[in-house]
N, C-alpha and C positions, 0 to 999 in steps of 0.2 A: 476142126474150127478154127477161128483164128484169135491169137490171143489181142487182148486190148492192151494196147500203148497209150499210156498216158501222152496227153497232149504236153509239149513244150511250146512254151510263149517266148517270145521274145522279151527283153528287159524291156524295151521302152512299152511296148503290149501292154506289161503287167505293171509300169509305172501309172499311164493312162487310164489302166482301170481301177488303178486305187487311188487315184485323184477323184474319179468321177464317183465311187462308192462315197469319198470323204464328204464331198459338197452334197452328196445328195442328204446326206445327215445331218449336216451344219443347215443345210437348209429346212429340214422338217423341224429343229431347234427354234430355230430364229423365227419360222411365221407362227409356232405354236406359244412364243412368250409377244408376240406382236401386240395383241388385242390387252395384255396387263400393261405394256408400258401405255398402249392411247388411252387407257380407263384410268394410267397417274397424270398421266397429261393434264387431260378432263379434270379432277380430282384438284388439280394445283391450280389450275385456271379458276374454279368456283371457290374455292376455300381463303375467305380475307380473315383477316387478323382482327382478334378484339383488342385495342388499345386504345387505354383512356388518353381522351387528350391531354397532356401535359400543362397543368393550371398556368398562369401567366406569373411571371414573379412580384411580390410586394413591392411597391417603388422603396427605396433608400431614401431615407429622408436623415441626412446627420446634422447631428448638434450643433448650434452655433456656442462657441465662444467668446465671452467677451471679456475680456482680462481687465478693465477697468468697472467693471462691477461686481463686486465683492472679495473676498481675501484670494491670496495666490495661496494655492493648493499646495504648494513647496515651503511656506514658509514653517521657521519652527516655532514662531507664537500659538499657529495654529495646533504645531504638537504640546505643546506645552498646556493648552486648553484642555486638552482631551486627557492630560495626564489627571491636571486638578480634577477633573470630574470624576476618573475611576478612583482616584486617592479618597474622595469623599462618599464614594459609593462601597468604601468597604464595611466590613465587618468593625464593628466597635473595637472586639477583642485584637483582632489584628492591626489598627489602628493605635492602641497602646504599644505594640509590640513593636509596628516599625518609628514609634517617637522613641525607644529609650536607646543608650548606646548600646553598641554589639560589643561582644565577651569574647573572648580568646578563641573558645573551644567552640565560637559559630563558624569558626573556618575551615571546622573539621566537620565532613558527614560522621554520620554514628558508626558506619562501618568503619572509617579509620581511628577511631577511640576505640582504646582497650581498659578496662578496668583490672586495675594490676593490684588493687589491695584494698584499705579502708582505716582509719584513725580516728579513734576520738581525741579529743582535745578539750580539756574543760566543761566536759559533760556534750559536745557537738559534735556528731558524726559527720568524717568527711570520704570522700571519696577519692583515693589514687587513680588518677586519668589517663593513660599514655596515649601523646598525639603527637604526628611528626619528630619521634626520637625525643619528647619533651614530657615533663612529668608535670601536670596539673595538680592541686588539692583543690577541689567542688564542694560545695553544702549543698544545700538542700536554697531552691532560689535562684541557683545561676541556671544558666541555660548552657545547653552543648548542642553540637548538629544543627545544620542548616535549616532544620524545618520549624525555628522559634521550640526548639526541645526546654523546658524546663523540668529542672532534675526536683521531683515530690516526695522523692523518699529514697535515704541510703541505708543499705542493710550492711551486715558483713559480707555480703555474696554479690548482691547486684546492688544497682541504679533504676529505677524507676524514672521515666519521663514522662511531659505529654505536652506532644507535638503538635500544629495547625497544619493542617496540609486541606488542598483543593479536592475534593471527591470531582467525581466525574459530571455535576451538574455546572459547577464552578465556586460551590460555596465553600465556605472556610469552614472545616470539621476538626476538632480534636481527635487525636489517635493516639494513645498508648504505645511507648517503644520501655526496652528494656537492655540495660548492658550489664552481663555478667560478669564476673569475675574470672580469667583468665590466668588457667593454672600455668606454671612459669614452665616452659620448654628447654632451659637448658641444662 
């Protein structure tokens, strides 16, 4: 018997066979998706987006300004009238506070004032208050702090005040405040 010998192909024939096989495979893939491509093209052609039409813009009508009519909006007189009306609408308690002369301790906030002692002279209790490296002797009825703080009571260990402040609604209300005796740090 004769032995089977493997067939040897030339490299050119081998390359040609490989190219034919690859083109046959690619042709099959291309035909397989061609119907899908056609369907996608039909769907794109048949779809119409639903876009609402844009409303036409409203016409802009500028305000006409005639400087010969009315008062000048930048006039100081107009500001003064507004300030006078505001003062007239103030709380009567606040009007009395604004009418009186300011006292030296009203230049400081209560956070800047310390009670460092008290003294009684001829039956009247005084608080010794330190503010801005100065020592003040204050009695009931005097004012301290920047919120119209009126001293209403002095004891050996504290000073009670009544302040006038604006609440969230803009109304002026009384608020209690206290300055307590500060121990010496020296």
